[in-house]
FINUTOR-545204 format. One record per residue: y, x, z of N, C-alpha, C, O, CB in turn; residue in one letter; chain. Coordinates in Angstrom, 3 decimals, padded with zeros to 6 digits. Glycine has a CB too. Example, Ala and Ser with C-alpha at 12.3 -4.5 7.8 and 13.67 -1.06 7.14 Angstrom:
<pts>
+----------+----------+----------+----------+----------+----------+----------+----------+----------+----------+----------+----------+----------+----------+----------+---+---+
:      npy :      npx :      npz :     capy :     capx :     capz :      cpy :      cpx :      cpz :      opy :      opx :      opz :     cbpy :     cbpx :     cbpz : r : c :
+----------+----------+----------+----------+----------+----------+----------+----------+----------+----------+----------+----------+----------+----------+----------+---+---+
: -005.690 :  013.190 :  007.800 : -004.500 :  012.300 :  007.800 : -003.300 :  013.200 :  007.800 : -003.319 :  014.236 :  008.465 : -004.473 :  011.308 :  009.046 : A : A :
: -002.250 :  012.850 :  007.080 : -001.060 :  013.670 :  007.140 :  000.030 :  012.900 :  007.870 :  001.138 :  013.409 :  008.039 : -000.598 :  014.084 :  005.725 : S : A :
+----------+----------+----------+----------+----------+----------+----------+----------+----------+----------+----------+----------+----------+----------+----------+---+---+
</pts>
This chain:
<pts>
+----------+----------+----------+----------+----------+----------+----------+----------+----------+----------+----------+----------+----------+----------+----------+---+---+
:      npy :      npx :      npz :     capy :     capx :     capz :      cpy :      cpx :      cpz :      opy :      opx :      opz :     cbpy :     cbpx :     cbpz : r : c :
+----------+----------+----------+----------+----------+----------+----------+----------+----------+----------+----------+----------+----------+----------+----------+---+---+
:  102.662 :  044.772 :  100.291 :  103.995 :  045.704 :  100.054 :  103.901 :  046.874 :  100.776 :  104.624 :  047.832 :  100.500 :  105.357 :  045.053 :  100.487 : M : A :
:  103.098 :  046.906 :  101.667 :  103.165 :  048.430 :  102.518 :  102.295 :  049.500 :  101.954 :  102.385 :  050.701 :  102.210 :  102.643 :  048.307 :  104.120 : G : A :
:  101.339 :  048.853 :  101.060 :  100.447 :  049.782 :  100.151 :  101.418 :  050.630 :  099.071 :  101.302 :  051.829 :  098.820 :  099.280 :  048.775 :  099.253 : L : A :
:  102.219 :  049.881 :  098.604 :  103.060 :  049.926 :  097.357 :  104.077 :  051.068 :  097.704 :  104.269 :  052.038 :  096.972 :  103.827 :  048.426 :  096.993 : S : A :
:  104.758 :  050.829 :  098.997 :  105.586 :  051.809 :  099.491 :  105.248 :  053.219 :  099.616 :  105.957 :  054.215 :  099.478 :  105.905 :  051.445 :  100.578 : V : A :
:  103.815 :  053.075 :  099.953 :  103.178 :  054.694 :  100.531 :  102.764 :  055.129 :  099.289 :  102.787 :  056.355 :  099.187 :  101.722 :  054.778 :  101.759 : A : A :
:  102.346 :  054.451 :  098.187 :  101.792 :  054.905 :  097.218 :  103.256 :  055.493 :  096.510 :  103.392 :  056.648 :  096.105 :  100.832 :  053.790 :  096.475 : V : A :
:  104.442 :  054.290 :  096.456 :  105.585 :  055.123 :  095.958 :  106.093 :  056.461 :  096.649 :  106.520 :  057.382 :  095.952 :  106.684 :  054.265 :  095.946 : A : A :
:  106.035 :  056.551 :  098.062 :  106.364 :  058.161 :  098.516 :  105.449 :  059.102 :  098.397 :  105.932 :  060.230 :  098.493 :  106.683 :  058.348 :  099.877 : F : A :
:  104.287 :  059.066 :  098.219 :  103.550 :  060.162 :  097.666 :  103.512 :  060.329 :  096.347 :  102.859 :  061.318 :  096.015 :  102.364 :  060.139 :  098.016 : V : A :
:  104.010 :  059.675 :  095.420 :  104.163 :  059.884 :  093.978 :  105.589 :  060.663 :  094.262 :  105.716 :  061.687 :  093.591 :  104.168 :  058.359 :  092.902 : V : A :
:  106.447 :  060.414 :  094.957 :  108.005 :  060.882 :  094.962 :  107.663 :  062.360 :  095.568 :  108.031 :  063.404 :  095.030 :  109.236 :  059.796 :  096.072 : V : A :
:  107.062 :  062.301 :  096.518 :  106.768 :  063.850 :  097.226 :  106.055 :  064.680 :  096.292 :  106.396 :  065.850 :  096.118 :  105.802 :  063.826 :  098.635 : F : A :
:  104.865 :  064.038 :  095.537 :  104.005 :  064.938 :  094.472 :  105.260 :  065.798 :  093.680 :  105.485 :  067.008 :  093.651 :  102.958 :  063.808 :  093.206 : A : A :
:  105.866 :  064.822 :  093.147 :  107.154 :  065.116 :  092.171 :  107.882 :  066.010 :  092.481 :  108.180 :  066.812 :  091.596 :  108.055 :  064.152 :  091.996 : A : A :
:  108.493 :  066.216 :  094.000 :  109.171 :  066.977 :  094.538 :  108.570 :  068.250 :  094.793 :  109.321 :  069.222 :  094.883 :  109.595 :  066.431 :  095.475 : W : A :
:  107.016 :  068.439 :  094.957 :  106.100 :  069.431 :  095.146 :  106.410 :  070.287 :  093.780 :  106.965 :  071.378 :  093.643 :  104.528 :  068.838 :  095.355 : V : A :
:  105.927 :  069.516 :  092.963 :  105.641 :  070.289 :  091.357 :  106.702 :  070.859 :  091.072 :  106.731 :  071.970 :  090.543 :  105.311 :  069.379 :  090.025 : V : A :
:  107.830 :  070.118 :  091.411 :  109.557 :  070.347 :  090.720 :  109.989 :  071.815 :  091.769 :  110.774 :  072.708 :  091.451 :  111.035 :  068.454 :  091.180 : F : A :
:  109.235 :  071.704 :  093.011 :  109.888 :  072.780 :  093.670 :  109.022 :  074.225 :  093.406 :  109.547 :  075.325 :  093.578 :  110.007 :  072.379 :  095.280 : A : A :
:  107.858 :  074.078 :  093.038 :  107.165 :  075.139 :  092.832 :  107.124 :  075.626 :  091.427 :  106.272 :  076.495 :  091.247 :  105.984 :  074.918 :  093.304 : A : A :
:  107.924 :  075.241 :  090.237 :  107.375 :  075.417 :  089.304 :  109.025 :  075.157 :  088.268 :  109.073 :  075.045 :  087.044 :  105.924 :  074.429 :  089.247 : F : A :
:  110.202 :  075.122 :  089.234 :  111.494 :  075.282 :  088.423 :  111.887 :  076.509 :  087.802 :  112.930 :  076.407 :  087.157 :  112.537 :  074.990 :  089.186 : D : A :
:  111.318 :  077.717 :  087.811 :  111.581 :  078.757 :  087.291 :  112.690 :  079.192 :  087.875 :  113.370 :  079.939 :  087.171 :  111.616 :  078.688 :  086.073 : G : A :
:  113.115 :  078.946 :  089.011 :  114.436 :  079.535 :  089.476 :  114.307 :  080.587 :  090.829 :  115.206 :  081.246 :  091.350 :  115.435 :  078.226 :  089.863 : T : A :
:  113.075 :  080.512 :  091.148 :  112.794 :  081.527 :  092.007 :  112.732 :  082.801 :  091.655 :  112.173 :  083.073 :  090.592 :  111.822 :  081.324 :  092.515 : S : A :
:  113.367 :  083.993 :  092.581 :  113.398 :  085.132 :  092.062 :  111.972 :  086.147 :  092.511 :  112.005 :  085.816 :  093.696 :  114.792 :  085.654 :  092.491 : S : A :
:  111.135 :  086.822 :  092.464 :  110.231 :  087.561 :  092.693 :  110.824 :  088.709 :  093.644 :  111.681 :  089.315 :  093.002 :  109.654 :  087.941 :  091.449 : Q : A :
:  110.689 :  089.215 :  094.895 :  111.364 :  090.399 :  095.159 :  109.933 :  090.792 :  095.941 :  109.152 :  090.025 :  096.504 :  113.001 :  090.333 :  096.028 : L : A :
:  109.856 :  092.246 :  095.784 :  108.635 :  092.936 :  096.826 :  109.164 :  094.384 :  097.015 :  109.877 :  094.900 :  096.155 :  106.853 :  093.002 :  096.072 : E : A :
:  108.794 :  095.056 :  098.194 :  109.353 :  096.518 :  098.492 :  107.954 :  097.120 :  098.914 :  107.009 :  096.379 :  099.184 :  110.682 :  096.642 :  099.821 : S : A :
:  107.868 :  098.436 :  098.957 :  106.907 :  099.226 :  099.060 :  107.483 :  100.470 :  099.515 :  108.384 :  101.057 :  098.915 :  106.185 :  099.291 :  097.910 : A : A :
:  107.058 :  100.779 :  100.364 :  107.217 :  102.475 :  101.243 :  106.167 :  103.156 :  100.242 :  105.045 :  102.924 :  099.793 :  106.537 :  102.625 :  103.383 : D : A :
:  107.272 :  104.226 :  100.140 :  106.904 :  105.572 :  099.282 :  106.820 :  106.630 :  099.732 :  106.381 :  107.594 :  099.103 :  107.623 :  105.902 :  098.391 : V : A :
:  107.249 :  106.667 :  100.985 :  107.437 :  108.150 :  101.454 :  108.387 :  108.344 :  102.455 :  109.298 :  107.528 :  102.319 :  107.843 :  109.037 :  100.381 : G : A :
:  108.546 :  109.074 :  103.386 :  109.458 :  109.671 :  104.387 :  109.248 :  111.051 :  104.274 :  108.377 :  111.647 :  103.641 :  109.244 :  109.202 :  105.823 : Y : A :
:  110.646 :  111.711 :  105.339 :  110.633 :  112.930 :  105.662 :  111.969 :  113.009 :  106.946 :  113.155 :  112.679 :  106.937 :  110.800 :  113.842 :  104.202 : Q : A :
:  111.076 :  113.610 :  107.958 :  111.992 :  114.023 :  108.709 :  112.727 :  115.375 :  108.980 :  112.267 :  116.411 :  109.460 :  111.588 :  113.705 :  109.535 : V : A :
:  114.301 :  115.026 :  108.439 :  114.820 :  115.827 :  108.056 :  115.547 :  116.707 :  109.481 :  116.148 :  117.778 :  109.399 :  115.584 :  115.213 :  106.994 : T : A :
:  115.369 :  116.158 :  110.362 :  116.061 :  116.956 :  111.721 :  115.225 :  115.985 :  112.887 :  114.417 :  115.099 :  112.609 :  118.217 :  116.802 :  111.860 : S : A :
:  115.700 :  116.456 :  114.411 :  115.373 :  115.606 :  115.487 :  116.489 :  114.436 :  115.477 :  116.691 :  113.734 :  116.468 :  115.322 :  116.454 :  116.880 : D : A :
:  116.963 :  114.341 :  114.658 :  118.186 :  113.021 :  114.542 :  118.445 :  112.490 :  112.964 :  119.470 :  111.992 :  112.499 :  119.919 :  113.664 :  115.150 : R : A :
:  117.537 :  112.687 :  112.499 :  117.473 :  112.298 :  110.752 :  116.084 :  112.210 :  110.303 :  115.062 :  112.862 :  110.516 :  118.199 :  113.523 :  109.691 : A : A :
:  116.416 :  111.100 :  109.557 :  114.937 :  110.774 :  108.659 :  115.530 :  110.290 :  107.315 :  116.547 :  109.601 :  107.240 :  113.778 :  109.380 :  109.406 : V : A :
:  114.718 :  110.764 :  106.141 :  114.876 :  110.110 :  104.646 :  113.742 :  109.140 :  104.243 :  112.549 :  109.445 :  104.229 :  114.889 :  111.289 :  103.492 : E : A :
:  114.177 :  108.124 :  103.968 :  113.232 :  106.815 :  103.802 :  113.120 :  106.993 :  102.212 :  114.222 :  107.216 :  101.712 :  113.985 :  105.111 :  104.384 : V : A :
:  112.216 :  106.955 :  101.429 :  111.944 :  106.866 :  100.192 :  110.972 :  105.225 :  099.948 :  109.932 :  104.998 :  100.566 :  111.144 :  108.365 :  099.832 : Q : A :
:  111.471 :  104.436 :  099.134 :  110.554 :  103.131 :  099.136 :  111.159 :  102.539 :  097.568 :  111.999 :  103.095 :  096.861 :  110.899 :  101.872 :  100.762 : Y : A :
:  110.456 :  101.279 :  097.310 :  110.488 :  101.281 :  095.559 :  110.779 :  099.767 :  095.854 :  110.085 :  099.184 :  096.688 :  108.805 :  101.799 :  094.377 : T : A :
:  111.805 :  099.107 :  095.179 :  112.304 :  097.467 :  095.494 :  112.086 :  097.027 :  093.945 :  112.645 :  097.513 :  092.961 :  114.267 :  097.184 :  096.176 : V : A :
:  111.013 :  095.854 :  093.992 :  110.725 :  095.181 :  092.773 :  111.362 :  094.137 :  092.666 :  110.942 :  093.252 :  093.412 :  109.518 :  094.893 :  092.563 : T : A :
:  112.510 :  093.769 :  091.824 :  113.242 :  092.456 :  091.817 :  113.757 :  091.895 :  090.328 :  113.813 :  092.733 :  089.428 :  114.517 :  092.647 :  092.774 : A : A :
:  114.101 :  090.638 :  090.054 :  114.560 :  090.192 :  088.805 :  115.515 :  091.611 :  088.628 :  115.732 :  092.546 :  089.399 :  115.382 :  088.522 :  088.817 : D : A :
:  116.060 :  091.254 :  086.989 :  116.836 :  092.262 :  086.694 :  118.114 :  091.563 :  086.754 :  118.385 :  090.440 :  086.330 :  116.502 :  092.967 :  085.427 : T : A :
:  118.842 :  092.398 :  087.340 :  120.681 :  091.669 :  087.422 :  120.351 :  091.351 :  088.759 :  121.127 :  090.431 :  089.016 :  121.351 :  089.978 :  086.265 : G : A :
:  119.693 :  091.552 :  089.719 :  119.696 :  090.857 :  091.187 :  119.641 :  091.779 :  091.987 :  118.762 :  092.634 :  092.098 :  118.616 :  089.916 :  091.567 : E : A :
:  121.062 :  091.566 :  092.878 :  121.446 :  092.668 :  093.812 :  120.546 :  092.395 :  095.345 :  120.563 :  091.270 :  095.843 :  123.284 :  092.607 :  094.030 : A : A :
:  119.990 :  093.222 :  095.828 :  118.861 :  093.138 :  097.242 :  119.425 :  093.841 :  098.251 :  119.689 :  095.041 :  098.179 :  117.287 :  093.839 :  097.066 : V : A :
:  119.671 :  092.974 :  099.425 :  119.454 :  093.898 :  100.870 :  118.526 :  094.193 :  101.520 :  117.686 :  093.408 :  101.958 :  119.934 :  093.564 :  101.802 : D : A :
:  118.560 :  095.505 :  101.684 :  117.019 :  095.826 :  102.408 :  117.630 :  096.685 :  103.928 :  118.635 :  097.371 :  104.115 :  115.736 :  097.167 :  101.112 : C : A :
:  116.650 :  096.320 :  104.717 :  116.342 :  096.678 :  106.257 :  115.720 :  098.121 :  106.155 :  114.608 :  098.230 :  105.640 :  115.186 :  095.525 :  107.058 : A : A :
:  116.221 :  098.963 :  106.506 :  115.176 :  100.609 :  106.759 :  115.308 :  100.689 :  108.158 :  116.206 :  100.255 :  108.879 :  115.842 :  102.373 :  105.970 : V : A :
:  114.213 :  101.350 :  108.455 :  114.021 :  101.785 :  109.960 :  112.769 :  103.136 :  109.999 :  111.912 :  103.539 :  109.212 :  113.414 :  100.207 :  110.961 : E : A :
:  113.244 :  103.526 :  111.393 :  112.764 :  104.836 :  111.629 :  111.899 :  104.457 :  113.112 :  112.476 :  103.874 :  114.029 :  114.142 :  106.081 :  111.727 : A : A :
:  111.173 :  104.665 :  113.156 :  110.142 :  104.563 :  114.880 :  110.065 :  106.265 :  115.131 :  110.354 :  107.157 :  114.333 :  107.874 :  103.659 :  114.696 : Q : A :
:  109.569 :  106.373 :  116.530 :  109.145 :  107.195 :  117.227 :  107.666 :  107.080 :  117.563 :  107.003 :  106.098 :  117.228 :  109.911 :  107.206 :  118.178 : N : A :
:  107.203 :  108.043 :  118.189 :  105.546 :  108.247 :  118.535 :  105.434 :  106.896 :  118.901 :  104.435 :  106.427 :  118.357 :  104.982 :  109.424 :  119.852 : S : A :
:  106.051 :  106.031 :  119.618 :  105.471 :  105.287 :  120.475 :  105.917 :  103.626 :  119.633 :  106.057 :  102.498 :  120.106 :  106.093 :  105.700 :  122.171 : G : A :
:  106.025 :  104.118 :  118.346 :  106.557 :  102.632 :  117.489 :  107.700 :  102.171 :  118.431 :  107.348 :  101.249 :  119.166 :  105.196 :  101.174 :  117.339 : F : A :
:  108.557 :  102.447 :  118.538 :  110.007 :  101.803 :  119.127 :  110.936 :  102.244 :  117.948 :  110.672 :  103.325 :  117.422 :  110.619 :  102.513 :  120.822 : A : A :
:  111.930 :  101.566 :  117.510 :  112.780 :  101.741 :  116.572 :  114.060 :  102.885 :  117.012 :  114.956 :  102.543 :  117.783 :  113.241 :  100.305 :  116.237 : V : A :
:  114.009 :  103.954 :  116.544 :  115.050 :  104.738 :  117.034 :  116.322 :  104.889 :  115.770 :  117.298 :  105.636 :  115.830 :  114.334 :  106.231 :  117.507 : V : A :
:  116.056 :  104.187 :  114.938 :  116.916 :  104.335 :  113.561 :  116.861 :  103.045 :  112.839 :  115.830 :  102.388 :  112.694 :  116.336 :  105.524 :  112.527 : G : A :
:  118.140 :  102.691 :  112.354 :  118.228 :  101.577 :  111.584 :  119.257 :  101.218 :  110.546 :  120.445 :  101.427 :  110.790 :  118.235 :  100.730 :  112.357 : W : A :
:  118.881 :  100.700 :  109.423 :  120.596 :  100.555 :  108.596 :  120.229 :  099.221 :  107.514 :  119.079 :  098.990 :  107.143 :  121.218 :  102.453 :  107.347 : K : A :
:  121.043 :  098.667 :  107.229 :  121.006 :  097.541 :  106.317 :  121.539 :  097.907 :  105.036 :  122.745 :  097.798 :  104.814 :  121.733 :  096.392 :  106.833 : I : A :
:  120.708 :  098.346 :  104.153 :  121.694 :  098.874 :  102.689 :  121.788 :  098.041 :  101.657 :  120.764 :  097.367 :  101.548 :  121.177 :  100.136 :  101.909 : V : A :
:  122.598 :  097.812 :  100.856 :  122.853 :  096.576 :  100.019 :  122.351 :  097.251 :  098.661 :  122.974 :  098.313 :  098.673 :  124.577 :  095.956 :  100.018 : H : A :
:  121.801 :  097.244 :  097.830 :  121.419 :  097.739 :  096.673 :  122.050 :  096.984 :  095.144 :  121.995 :  095.754 :  095.156 :  119.910 :  097.664 :  096.830 : L : A :
:  122.424 :  097.400 :  094.318 :  123.331 :  097.058 :  093.471 :  122.159 :  096.390 :  092.540 :  121.044 :  096.897 :  092.419 :  124.336 :  098.296 :  092.906 : P : A :
:  122.607 :  095.080 :  091.847 :  121.607 :  094.981 :  090.479 :  121.352 :  095.912 :  090.016 :  122.063 :  096.882 :  090.278 :  121.946 :  094.356 :  089.394 : A : A :
:  120.140 :  096.079 :  089.047 :  119.876 :  097.034 :  088.365 :  119.465 :  096.428 :  087.205 :  119.070 :  095.274 :  087.372 :  119.061 :  097.890 :  088.927 : S : A :
:  119.428 :  096.929 :  085.857 :  118.675 :  096.432 :  084.833 :  117.231 :  096.796 :  084.520 :  116.536 :  096.390 :  083.589 :  119.336 :  096.677 :  083.843 : E : A :
:  116.904 :  097.713 :  085.570 :  115.199 :  098.006 :  085.439 :  114.660 :  096.954 :  086.525 :  115.443 :  096.487 :  087.353 :  114.626 :  099.861 :  085.914 : R : A :
:  113.290 :  096.590 :  086.503 :  112.708 :  095.753 :  087.512 :  112.291 :  096.142 :  088.767 :  112.042 :  095.451 :  089.755 :  111.763 :  095.249 :  087.072 : R : A :
:  112.233 :  097.712 :  088.552 :  111.955 :  098.389 :  089.868 :  112.257 :  099.550 :  089.913 :  111.959 :  100.311 :  088.992 :  110.763 :  098.385 :  090.284 : S : A :
:  113.006 :  100.002 :  091.141 :  114.005 :  100.809 :  091.472 :  113.049 :  102.160 :  092.720 :  112.401 :  101.765 :  093.689 :  115.413 :  099.626 :  092.222 : V : A :
:  113.135 :  103.025 :  092.515 :  112.668 :  103.870 :  093.895 :  114.373 :  104.150 :  094.572 :  115.305 :  104.437 :  093.820 :  111.589 :  105.753 :  093.398 : T : A :
:  114.513 :  104.029 :  095.830 :  115.468 :  104.231 :  096.433 :  115.150 :  105.654 :  097.597 :  114.047 :  105.941 :  098.063 :  115.818 :  102.817 :  096.977 : Y : A :
:  116.292 :  106.287 :  097.826 :  115.829 :  107.191 :  098.987 :  117.222 :  106.712 :  100.217 :  118.368 :  106.899 :  099.809 :  115.785 :  109.237 :  098.378 : T : A :
:  117.064 :  106.198 :  101.465 :  117.859 :  106.218 :  102.485 :  117.952 :  107.221 :  103.614 :  116.935 :  107.667 :  104.144 :  117.676 :  105.220 :  102.918 : T : A :
:  119.029 :  107.535 :  103.939 :  118.875 :  108.586 :  105.270 :  119.497 :  108.017 :  106.575 :  120.653 :  107.594 :  106.598 :  119.692 :  110.089 :  104.990 : S : A :
:  118.823 :  108.024 :  107.475 :  118.780 :  107.501 :  108.813 :  119.270 :  108.136 :  109.779 :  118.631 :  109.159 :  110.026 :  117.701 :  107.265 :  109.185 : L : A :
:  120.267 :  107.932 :  110.526 :  120.573 :  108.591 :  111.857 :  119.758 :  108.247 :  112.814 :  119.818 :  107.041 :  113.055 :  121.821 :  108.351 :  112.348 : A : A :
:  118.959 :  108.882 :  113.506 :  118.021 :  108.640 :  114.603 :  118.622 :  109.047 :  116.144 :  119.275 :  110.067 :  116.363 :  116.686 :  109.508 :  114.256 : T : A :
:  118.239 :  107.975 :  117.213 :  118.497 :  108.315 :  118.731 :  117.893 :  109.521 :  119.217 :  118.372 :  110.142 :  120.166 :  118.000 :  107.249 :  119.631 : S : A :
:  116.590 :  109.969 :  118.442 :  115.783 :  110.622 :  119.063 :  114.560 :  111.175 :  117.797 :  114.649 :  110.540 :  116.746 :  115.304 :  109.656 :  120.306 : E : A :
:  113.794 :  111.947 :  117.821 :  112.933 :  112.516 :  116.799 :  112.375 :  111.450 :  116.376 :  112.131 :  110.605 :  117.237 :  111.970 :  113.536 :  117.168 : R : A :
:  111.969 :  111.120 :  114.840 :  111.238 :  109.848 :  114.608 :  110.165 :  110.481 :  113.589 :  110.338 :  111.317 :  112.702 :  112.244 :  108.496 :  113.962 : A : A :
:  109.128 :  109.884 :  113.959 :  107.574 :  110.377 :  113.286 :  107.314 :  109.352 :  111.921 :  106.317 :  109.509 :  111.215 :  106.037 :  110.078 :  114.645 : V : A :
:  108.114 :  108.520 :  111.704 :  108.098 :  107.847 :  110.534 :  109.231 :  107.065 :  109.862 :  110.124 :  106.862 :  110.684 :  107.208 :  107.109 :  110.684 : T : A :
:  109.450 :  106.664 :  108.911 :  110.415 :  105.990 :  108.479 :  109.982 :  104.927 :  107.264 :  109.266 :  105.257 :  106.319 :  111.405 :  106.974 :  108.123 : G : A :
:  110.370 :  104.009 :  107.397 :  109.738 :  103.108 :  106.484 :  110.481 :  101.758 :  106.200 :  111.253 :  101.407 :  107.093 :  108.408 :  102.827 :  107.006 : L : A :
:  110.363 :  100.836 :  104.961 :  111.188 :  099.473 :  105.319 :  110.790 :  098.645 :  105.883 :  109.604 :  098.402 :  106.105 :  111.597 :  098.794 :  104.504 : I : A :
:  111.742 :  098.046 :  106.226 :  111.086 :  096.520 :  107.244 :  110.905 :  095.333 :  106.383 :  109.981 :  094.519 :  106.370 :  112.281 :  095.859 :  108.581 : Y : A :
:  112.175 :  095.415 :  105.535 :  111.986 :  094.218 :  105.081 :  113.502 :  094.075 :  103.735 :  114.567 :  094.674 :  103.891 :  111.959 :  093.066 :  106.625 : R : A :
:  113.226 :  093.260 :  102.655 :  114.260 :  092.840 :  101.475 :  114.044 :  091.556 :  101.485 :  113.034 :  090.908 :  101.761 :  114.080 :  093.439 :  099.973 : C : A :
:  115.488 :  091.136 :  101.032 :  115.557 :  089.720 :  100.691 :  116.977 :  089.659 :  099.901 :  117.840 :  090.536 :  099.886 :  115.468 :  088.698 :  102.094 : W : A :
:  116.992 :  088.579 :  099.343 :  118.358 :  088.340 :  098.237 :  119.590 :  088.023 :  099.059 :  119.478 :  087.331 :  100.071 :  118.148 :  086.926 :  097.083 : L : A :
:  120.849 :  088.537 :  098.637 :  122.093 :  088.039 :  099.596 :  122.676 :  087.174 :  099.347 :  123.601 :  086.822 :  100.080 :  123.040 :  088.730 :  099.816 : P : A :
+----------+----------+----------+----------+----------+----------+----------+----------+----------+----------+----------+----------+----------+----------+----------+---+---+
</pts>
């Protein structure tokens, strides 16, 4: 009796894993830094590419850092759905002090 319950559990669990992995509803989302430009002691522009399924809106956190790697600027941007899979964006950030870099922190599906 105990062995049959264990086998049934393993079969159900394996079926769930396969279903969850291959149900076809998961979206692919990638982001990549393209570049940045420090425009003043208090501002930086960050350029990045977001790749997502067409018609999918995306939210991203963009940050600026100083020479000590401290975050000196941060913004959450709401990117509208696009008919293109990959789109390059530029976001302007106000900073609390001079930044030495700007980058995409991460993106997610809202």
